[in-house]
C-alpha positions, 0 to 999 in steps of 0.5 A: 710892285708897291701898294699904298696902305695907309699912307705907307708903300708896302713892297709885295714882293716883301710881304710875300717872301715873308708869308713865304717863311712864316709858312715854311715855319709852320710846316716844320712845326706841323712836321714835329708833331706826333699824334698819339691815338688812344687805346682801342676797345672792343667798342671803338676809339677810347682813351685820348683819342675819342670818347669811350661807349658803353651800353647801360642795361640797369633797370629804369627803376634803380638809380645807381647805373652801371656799364663797363669799358675796357681800359677806363680810368675815372680821371676828370675830363674823361668822356663817355657816351652811355646808350641806356636801355631804359629811361631812369624812372626812380625818383632818387637821382641817378649815379653812373659807375664805369668800370668799378670806378665808383658810382657819381652822380649824374647831373645836367643843365636844366636850363637855368643851373645843373641838376641831378637826373631823376624821374622827372629830368631824364633820358629816354629809353635807347637814348645815348647820352654823352657825359664828362667827368668833373672830378665830381660829377658826370655832366651830361654833354649831349643826347641823341634824343631830348634829354628833358625835363618830364612832367607827369600830365593825367597818368602820362609822363611827357 
């Protein structure tokens, strides 16, 4: 069967054979890909296969947050989801030190640029915050609640 495409006659059987050959080549490539899962930790998938998970129970008034993850290495691009037991209430910018790899400033996008996390721009108690290490800072990429600027109005924080 032939069709007219842009004033050119195309043979459908040739197109079908070409598509079939491409599909076979792609399937061969897929068969040769090896997926190596990352190491397993106490809290689920870790390493290249997933995001690390940790709980941070450091007081809200303490700016230097700590958490522990089995087999953790601080490398550019590593992701971690941290459940913070307390909102960050310190006026000093928050840092995060996972498994004694060194405290790094936590930064988040505030709508116009990246800002340090302080008591006026923080997570809530029991919020899970996902971050990626960019080689210098922990950058907030997502949160389970409403990580957002906080405003102190008439003695209440909103």
